[in-house]
N, CA, C and O of each residue as an XYZ file, in Angstrom:
656
protein
N     123.531     88.883    115.563
C     123.211     88.970    114.715
C     123.342     89.930    113.118
O     123.281     91.156    113.032
N     123.537     88.924    111.949
C     123.403     89.387    110.547
C     122.394     90.251    109.890
O     121.207     89.978    110.071
N     122.738     91.303    109.116
C     122.245     92.078    108.509
C     120.832     91.206    108.020
O     119.733     91.749    108.134
N     120.930     90.146    107.599
C     120.462     88.910    106.363
C     119.356     89.176    107.523
O     118.453     89.990    107.327
N     119.429     88.696    108.333
C     118.413     87.525    109.630
C     118.008     89.344    110.277
O     116.781     89.436    110.270
N     118.360     90.075    110.554
C     118.013     90.926    110.895
C     116.851     91.830    110.233
O     116.118     92.579    110.878
N     116.800     91.612    108.673
C     115.965     92.161    107.617
C     114.804     90.620    107.588
O     113.650     90.611    108.018
N     115.171     90.036    107.275
C     114.319     88.579    107.602
C     113.301     89.034    108.850
O     112.223     89.584    108.623
N     113.685     88.793    109.922
C     113.089     88.908    111.193
C     112.307     90.071    111.145
O     111.411     90.125    111.988
N     112.428     91.079    110.319
C     112.080     92.312    110.221
C     111.102     92.267    109.176
O     110.016     92.408    109.738
N     110.969     92.171    108.217
C     110.225     91.145    107.071
C     108.574     90.133    107.760
O     107.374     90.215    107.497
N     109.230     89.439    108.509
C     108.312     88.725    109.159
C     107.853     88.491    109.661
O     107.220     87.437    109.707
N     107.913     89.895    110.809
C     107.420     90.808    111.966
C     106.145     91.331    110.939
O     104.972     90.962    110.999
N     106.624     92.101    110.181
C     105.733     93.086    109.157
C     104.572     92.132    108.837
O     103.411     92.465    109.075
N     104.989     90.577    108.127
C     104.096     90.500    107.309
C     102.950     89.529    107.872
O     101.871     89.397    107.293
N     103.299     88.844    109.094
C     102.631     88.490    111.005
C     101.255     89.120    111.026
O     100.082     88.776    110.883
N     102.242     90.634    111.371
C     101.228     91.700    111.763
C     100.147     91.879    110.758
O      98.952     91.783    111.040
N     100.500     92.078    109.864
C      99.420     92.249    108.509
C      98.223     91.393    108.675
O      97.059     91.767    108.532
N      98.702     89.993    109.050
C      97.591     89.304    108.852
C      97.366     88.847    109.910
O      96.577     87.907    109.813
N      97.766     89.108    111.194
C      97.044     89.295    112.469
C      96.791     87.737    112.687
O      95.777     87.042    112.727
N      99.001     87.343    112.884
C      99.229     86.148    113.050
C      99.802     86.347    114.386
O      99.712     87.400    115.018
N     100.446     85.190    114.819
C     100.863     84.986    116.397
C     102.010     83.842    115.583
O     101.930     83.026    114.664
N     103.079     84.334    116.522
C     104.468     83.373    116.521
C     104.892     82.743    117.320
O     104.953     83.432    118.338
N     105.410     81.344    117.566
C     106.436     81.020    118.371
C     107.376     80.225    117.618
O     107.363     79.876    116.438
N     108.200     80.011    118.559
C     110.026     79.511    118.079
C     110.139     78.665    119.366
O     109.948     79.080    120.509
N     110.547     77.167    118.925
C     111.437     76.128    119.640
C     112.948     75.941    118.774
O     113.044     75.905    117.547
N     113.870     75.855    119.577
C     115.093     76.172    119.323
C     115.996     74.753    119.783
O     115.850     74.243    120.894
N     116.858     74.261    118.839
C     117.750     73.280    119.759
C     119.499     74.232    119.543
O     119.921     75.171    120.219
N     120.140     73.549    118.404
C     120.950     74.462    117.722
C     121.178     75.419    117.828
O     122.392     75.598    117.918
N     120.352     76.637    117.895
C     119.977     78.136    117.365
C     120.188     78.430    118.567
O     120.962     79.337    118.871
N     119.473     77.646    119.538
C     120.091     78.472    121.435
C     119.115     79.254    121.930
O     118.891     79.337    123.138
N     118.486     79.861    121.063
C     117.557     81.378    121.083
C     118.391     82.250    120.387
O     118.720     83.181    121.122
N     118.781     82.313    119.472
C     118.917     83.181    117.866
C     118.037     83.865    117.240
O     118.186     85.023    116.850
N     116.756     82.959    117.072
C     116.031     83.054    116.243
C     115.101     83.982    116.604
O     114.931     85.058    116.030
N     114.549     83.612    117.468
C     113.572     84.729    118.709
C     114.670     86.076    118.929
O     114.130     87.162    118.718
N     116.382     86.144    119.394
C     116.605     87.390    119.901
C     116.856     87.935    118.340
O     117.626     88.895    118.326
N     116.414     87.563    117.141
C     116.420     88.257    116.336
C     115.023     88.712    115.901
O     115.024     89.638    115.089
N     113.575     88.136    116.370
C     112.600     88.172    116.164
C     112.495     90.065    117.249
O     112.084     91.214    117.088
N     113.229     89.155    118.341
C     112.438     90.351    119.714
C     113.567     92.030    119.675
O     113.612     93.053    120.357
N     114.284     91.515    118.517
C     115.002     93.077    118.726
C     114.409     93.868    117.149
O     115.026     94.761    116.567
N     113.282     93.357    116.762
C     112.601     94.419    115.754
C     111.707     94.765    116.788
O     111.054     93.964    117.456
N     111.707     96.394    116.924
C     110.132     97.149    117.624
C     109.063     96.621    116.797
O     108.955     96.335    115.605
N     108.075     96.576    118.130
C     106.703     95.834    117.389
C     106.626     94.184    117.286
O     105.745     93.748    116.545
N     107.315     93.409    117.838
C     107.405     92.301    117.383
C     106.742     91.494    118.455
O     106.503     90.287    118.417
N     106.425     92.517    119.616
C     105.453     91.943    120.507
C     103.703     91.718    119.794
O     102.867     90.882    120.137
N     103.607     92.651    118.866
C     102.107     92.549    118.511
C     102.004     91.019    117.820
O     100.908     90.560    117.501
N     103.253     90.279    117.623
C     102.634     88.819    116.973
C     103.574     87.687    117.524
O     103.404     86.617    116.938
N     104.381     87.674    118.363
C     105.283     87.059    118.706
C     105.084     86.545    120.354
O     105.490     87.159    121.341
N     104.481     85.487    120.345
C     104.332     84.838    121.851
C     105.601     84.345    122.808
O     105.703     84.412    124.033
N     106.198     84.011    122.173
C     107.639     83.569    123.062
C     108.253     82.561    122.306
O     107.673     82.040    121.353
N     109.724     82.152    122.765
C     110.672     81.333    122.168
C     110.956     80.558    123.568
O     111.089     80.974    124.719
N     110.998     79.168    122.954
C     111.953     78.033    124.109
C     112.565     77.687    123.229
O     112.258     77.506    122.050
N     114.073     77.503    124.109
C     115.301     75.950    123.516
C     115.173     75.346    124.278
O     115.091     75.643    125.470
N     115.113     74.191    123.718
C     114.591     72.997    124.148
C     116.063     72.145    123.755
O     116.181     71.317    122.851
N     116.977     72.539    124.568
C     118.616     71.812    124.344
C     118.643     70.429    124.489
O     119.268     69.686    123.733
N     117.958     70.053    125.470
C     118.118     68.731    125.945
C     116.739     67.550    125.346
O     115.523     67.650    125.185
N     117.620     66.632    125.192
C     116.221     65.729    124.055
C     115.128     65.478    124.755
O     114.071     65.308    124.147
N     115.178     65.396    126.372
C     114.255     65.203    127.182
C     112.899     66.136    127.046
O     111.693     65.897    127.114
N     113.717     67.348    126.816
C     112.045     68.342    126.945
C     112.080     68.734    125.542
O     111.655     69.844    125.224
N     112.466     68.065    124.822
C     111.632     68.090    123.178
C     110.364     67.179    123.385
O     109.409     67.234    122.610
N     110.408     66.364    124.439
C     109.196     64.926    124.693
C     108.398     66.286    125.404
O     107.301     66.764    125.113
N     109.434     66.728    126.495
C     108.204     66.660    127.545
C     107.166     68.639    127.441
O     106.131     69.188    127.816
N     108.218     68.861    126.797
C     107.567     70.536    126.198
C     106.903     70.406    125.312
O     105.711     70.705    125.389
N     107.484     69.892    124.114
C     107.227     70.192    122.851
C     106.372     68.941    122.230
O     105.928     68.837    121.087
N     106.286     68.153    123.168
C     105.299     66.744    122.840
C     105.964     66.374    121.551
O     105.177     66.137    120.635
N     107.349     66.262    121.252
C     107.737     64.984    120.141
C     107.685     63.467    120.745
O     108.096     62.968    121.792
N     106.942     62.929    119.526
C     107.226     61.213    119.954
C     108.419     60.865    120.075
O     109.399     60.986    119.340
N     108.195     60.236    121.475
C     109.236     59.899    122.488
C     110.252     58.411    121.628
O     111.465     58.206    121.664
N     109.418     57.810    121.101
C     109.814     56.855    120.066
C     110.339     57.539    119.340
O     111.553     57.358    119.252
N     109.851     58.409    118.654
C     110.734     58.432    117.254
C     112.438     59.175    117.534
O     113.426     59.188    116.799
N     112.219     59.705    118.842
C     113.483     60.277    120.087
C     114.645     58.980    119.847
O     115.743     58.606    119.435
N     113.508     58.720    120.416
C     114.430     56.920    120.618
C     114.905     56.401    119.641
O     115.967     55.816    119.853
N     114.422     56.378    118.343
C     115.313     55.335    117.392
C     116.212     56.381    116.935
O     117.425     56.358    117.141
N     115.483     57.464    116.199
C     116.324     58.947    115.132
C     116.928     59.496    115.916
O     117.975     59.818    115.353
N     116.947     59.981    117.367
C     117.629     61.241    118.121
C     117.172     62.102    117.661
O     116.514     62.061    116.622
N     117.441     63.232    118.413
C     117.061     64.750    118.492
C     117.039     65.397    117.222
O     116.324     66.392    117.100
N     118.010     64.804    115.831
C     118.433     65.169    115.161
C     117.555     64.728    114.018
O     117.775     63.551    113.734
N     116.651     65.282    113.289
C     115.639     64.161    112.419
C     114.588     65.094    111.691
O     114.087     65.787    112.576
N     113.987     65.444    110.352
C     113.380     66.245    110.018
C     111.660     66.625    110.626
O     110.973     67.645    110.557
N     111.378     64.986    111.336
C     110.340     64.553    111.852
C     110.169     65.561    113.267
O     109.198     66.231    113.621
N     112.013     65.312    114.152
C     111.350     65.561    114.902
C     111.379     67.830    114.799
O     110.896     68.529    115.690
N     111.763     68.150    114.072
C     112.090     69.358    113.641
C     110.102     69.419    112.948
O     109.412     70.366    113.325
N     109.792     68.884    112.478
C     108.025     69.027    112.154
C     107.715     69.149    113.691
O     107.646     70.296    114.134
N     107.517     68.079    114.568
C     106.651     68.002    115.510
C     106.705     69.146    116.609
O     105.758     69.578    117.267
N     108.382     69.639    116.665
C     108.711     70.728    117.483
C     108.143     71.875    116.748
O     108.102     72.970    117.309
N     107.784     71.756    115.771
C     107.306     73.400    114.894
C     105.782     73.399    115.319
O     105.224     74.467    115.572
N     105.108     72.181    115.395
C     103.894     71.943    115.964
C     103.532     72.061    117.371
O     102.476     72.492    117.834
N     104.549     71.622    117.983
C     104.407     71.331    119.614
C     104.615     72.925    120.065
O     104.115     73.279    121.133
N     105.273     73.783    119.340
C     105.190     75.266    120.117
C     104.187     76.066    119.488
O     103.739     77.054    120.070
N     103.810     75.740    118.398
C     102.160     75.933    118.374
C     101.300     76.144    119.170
O     100.682     77.181    119.409
N     101.201     74.508    119.886
C     100.422     74.487    120.964
C     100.530     75.239    122.551
O      99.715     75.679    123.361
N     102.152     75.096    122.470
C     102.512     75.565    123.990
C     102.365     77.058    123.719
O     101.581     77.432    124.591
N     102.545     77.613    123.325
C     102.562     79.084    122.908
C     101.331     79.537    122.773
O     101.190     80.757    122.842
N      99.980     78.572    122.518
C      98.522     79.295    121.942
C      97.955     79.848    123.685
O      98.504     79.425    124.703
N      97.005     80.656    123.696
C      96.543     81.277    124.112
C      94.646     81.105    123.909
O      94.264     81.322    122.759
N      93.732     80.806    124.765
C      92.341     80.973    125.009
C      92.383     79.354    124.371
O      91.452     79.186    123.583
N      93.081     78.383    124.510
C      92.522     77.059    123.527
C      92.739     77.084    121.962
O      92.566     76.067    121.290
N      93.096     78.200    121.451
C      93.939     78.620    119.834
C      95.364     78.814    120.339
O      95.956     79.556    121.123
N      95.744     77.395    119.196
C      97.895     77.584    118.838
C      97.826     78.722    118.348
O      96.957     79.313    117.707
N      99.099     79.050    118.807
C      99.641     80.195    117.951
C      99.573     80.155    116.595
O      99.260     79.072    116.100
N      99.806     81.135    115.827
C      99.268     80.597    114.171
C     100.563     79.943    113.677
O     100.449     79.050    112.837
N     101.649     80.254    114.062
C     102.941     79.989    113.202
C     104.070     78.887    114.282
O     103.833     79.062    115.478
N     104.671     78.329    114.132
C     105.783     78.005    114.503
C     107.318     77.447    113.772
O     107.435     76.806    112.728
N     108.150     77.812    114.478
C     109.014     77.480    113.846
C     109.999     76.879    114.613
O     109.929     77.289    115.772
N     110.881     76.082    114.445
C     111.634     75.172    114.948
C     112.781     74.690    114.405
O     112.771     74.235    113.261
N     113.896     74.729    115.149
C     115.622     74.116    114.543
C     115.785     73.031    115.334
O     115.334     72.761    116.448
N     116.442     72.494    114.650
C     117.073     71.499    115.421
C     118.874     71.043    114.418
O     118.974     71.699    113.381
N     119.872     70.250    114.642
C     120.539     70.212    114.444
C     122.090     69.973    114.952
O     122.336     69.879    116.155
N     123.167     69.879    113.897
C     124.651     69.386    114.743
C     125.554     70.687    114.549
O     126.174     70.826    113.495
N     125.601     71.276    115.177
C     126.854     72.738    114.766
C     128.223     72.434    115.597
O     129.135     73.224    115.843
N     128.096     70.979    115.980
C     129.486     70.773    116.133
C     130.137     70.861    117.567
O     129.110     70.933    118.242
N     131.093     70.900    118.392
C     132.072     70.011    117.424
C     132.141     68.652    116.882
O     132.870     68.567    115.893
N     131.725     67.849    117.163
C     131.241     66.138    117.153
C     130.566     66.047    116.151
O     130.255     67.093    115.581
N     130.022     64.477    115.495
C     128.740     64.078    115.001
C     127.903     64.051    116.091
O     128.285     64.117    117.260
N     126.937     63.968    115.775
C     125.665     63.079    116.874
C     124.330     62.031    116.413
O     123.277     62.161    115.789
N     124.837     61.273    116.903
C     123.834     60.452    116.768
C     123.881     59.579    115.369
O     123.056     58.725    115.045
N     124.891     59.938    114.712
C     125.717     59.054    113.087
C     125.806     60.663    112.047
O     126.400     60.822    110.981
N     124.819     61.875    113.000
C     124.347     63.056    112.203
C     125.811     64.149    112.245
O     126.290     64.852    113.135
N     126.340     63.776    110.306
C     127.530     65.032    110.866
C     127.289     66.337    110.997
O     126.247     66.909    110.676
N     128.433     66.907    111.559
C     128.616     68.395    111.669
C     127.611     69.420    110.738
O     127.302     68.813    109.713
N     127.343     70.024    110.756
C     126.211     71.072    109.871
C     124.605     70.290    109.374
O     123.564     70.663    108.833
N     124.996     69.408    109.763
C     123.298     69.058    109.339
C     122.533     69.798    110.258
O     122.902     70.131    111.384
N     121.352     70.061    109.682
C     120.311     71.215    110.197
C     118.761     70.566    109.533
O     118.743     70.133    108.381
N     117.886     70.564    110.138
C     117.079     70.713    110.411
C     115.645     71.543    110.618
O     114.959     71.668    111.632
N     115.489     71.969    109.505
C     114.425     73.435    109.732
C     112.850     73.404    109.767
O     112.343     73.219    108.661
N     112.084     73.531    110.695
C     110.364     73.122    110.002
C     109.612     75.008    110.706
O     109.908     75.701    111.679
N     108.561     75.167    109.529
C     107.521     76.210    109.547
C     106.121     75.762    109.452
O     105.470     75.542    108.430
N     105.849     75.685    110.401
C     104.196     75.109    110.640
C     103.302     76.384    110.512
O     103.668     77.400    111.103
N     102.183     76.392    109.796
C     101.180     77.491    109.345
C      99.634     76.472    110.126
O      99.470     75.432    110.764
N      98.648     77.788    109.452
C      97.959     76.753    109.514
C      97.321     76.375    108.432
O      96.293     75.718    108.263
N      98.257     77.004    107.541
C      98.166     75.900    106.197
C      99.162     75.159    105.830
O      99.104     75.101    104.602
N      99.853     74.690    106.127
C     101.111     73.657    105.880
C     102.088     73.940    106.851
O     102.142     75.016    107.447
N     103.268     72.505    107.118
C     103.877     72.538    107.406
C     105.106     72.565    106.468
O     104.970     71.829    105.491
N     105.803     72.969    106.508
C     107.107     72.958    105.455
C     108.870     72.612    106.260
O     109.363     73.540    106.900
N     109.748     71.128    106.130
C     109.883     71.279    106.762
C     111.736     71.031    105.653
O     111.761     70.222    104.725
N     112.692     71.658    105.937
C     113.791     71.709    105.194
C     114.960     70.861    105.696
O     115.174     70.875    106.908
N     115.792     70.078    104.848
C     117.272     69.823    105.579
C     118.389     70.547    105.175
O     117.977     71.392    104.380
N     119.638     70.652    105.320
C     120.421     71.438    104.910
C     122.072     71.039    105.591
O     122.289     70.367    106.599
N     122.514     71.323    105.194
C     124.252     70.521    105.383
C     125.245     71.737    105.152
O     126.069     71.879    104.249
N     124.931     72.604    106.252
C     125.824     74.028    106.528
C     127.318     73.619    106.324
O     127.263     72.521    105.771
N     128.270     73.873    106.453
C     129.663     74.382    106.210
C     130.099     75.465    107.514
O     129.183     76.067    108.073
N     131.533     75.682    107.969
C     131.818     76.454    108.516
C     132.144     75.962    110.174
O     132.553     74.914    110.674
N     131.848     76.926    110.570
C     132.217     76.900    112.399
C     131.043     76.521    112.977
O     129.973     76.316    112.403
N     131.324     76.426    114.297
C     129.727     76.158    114.884
C     129.069     77.266    115.318
O     127.897     77.248    115.694
N     129.814     78.297    115.282
C     129.015     79.704    115.342
C     128.662     80.247    114.039
O     127.689     80.979    113.858
N     129.673     79.781    112.917
C     128.908     80.084    111.351
C     127.568     79.180    111.316
O     126.494     79.762    111.165
N     127.597     77.869    111.442
C     126.114     77.001    111.201
C     125.318     76.977    112.118
O     124.444     76.121    111.983
N     125.232     77.957    113.570
C     124.085     78.297    114.072
C     123.620     79.052    113.335
O     122.593     78.949    112.665
N     124.711     80.275    113.446
C     124.250     81.715    112.274
C     123.704     81.353    111.410
O     122.983     82.285    111.053
N     123.515     80.214    110.544
C     123.131     80.654    109.068
C     121.693     79.747    109.151
O     120.773     80.031    108.386
N     121.581     78.796    109.990
C     120.511     77.725    110.245
C     119.303     79.252    111.235
O     118.151     79.431    110.842
N     119.748     79.890    112.128
C     119.192     80.845    112.560
C     118.282     82.175    111.281
O     117.300     82.918    111.292
N     119.237     81.844    110.485
C     118.848     83.073    109.139
C     118.287     82.479    107.863
O     117.972     82.939    106.766
N     118.280     81.007    108.556
C     117.448     80.155    107.047
C     116.281     80.219    107.917
O     115.357     80.484    107.148
N     115.822     80.123    109.081
C     114.994     79.482    109.899
C     114.021     80.716    109.291
O     112.946     80.780    108.695
N     114.866     81.502    109.710
C     113.424     83.266    109.266
C     113.192     83.302    108.308
O     112.025     83.607    108.064
N     114.116     83.025    107.140
C     113.688     83.421    105.414
C     113.072     82.279    105.176
O     112.066     82.467    104.491
N     113.274     81.037    105.487
C     111.974     80.075    105.597
C     110.498     80.643    105.903
O     109.437     80.508    105.294
N     110.756     81.161    106.791
C     109.555     81.514    107.845
C     108.552     82.755    106.652
O     107.373     82.799    106.302
N     109.745     83.582    106.357
C     109.468     84.812    105.703
C     108.441     84.302    104.429
O     107.380     84.889    104.214
N     108.860     83.227    103.678
C     108.356     82.900    102.564
C     106.775     81.962    102.825
O     105.681     82.054    102.269
N     107.270     81.107    103.885
C     105.732     80.811    103.998
C     104.560     81.629    104.771
O     103.446     81.134    104.940
N     104.916     82.935    105.226
C     103.823     83.522    105.431
C     103.813     84.802    104.626
O     103.721     85.988    104.941
N     103.955     84.066    103.317
C     103.824     85.056    102.288
C     101.999     85.981    101.872
O     101.924     86.827    100.982
């Protein structure tokens, strides 16, 4: 975990706790690194409900309720998939009929090859809160590990901005 990711995770946890909000994470290309950054922060259990790695496309539908028609036509690397993953993980990680307050989602292509016509480095990150859903598109460069690391760091930074 980079210092930037660690710092963003710590700041996000502080902001969530101050607001009394809960958090859930749905990851694909980041493979759990966003959640790992969060759980490394002492006190994360005060707001983190959980994280789900939905690497396989069918799990994005069956667990996170991503529209199967969207997955069939666009594939798993698409901004609307990221949006639906973030909303889906909020519902999945809810408690007592109430959704988690914030959902973070990552999907993309870390390499080594293109996927569904999307080039290596294509990443979509979504953050859903009770107030808004923000989806960002990125074209990261570097190795597979650099792309995954930058995606995780960026997801945490976006979440910090959205939980201001």
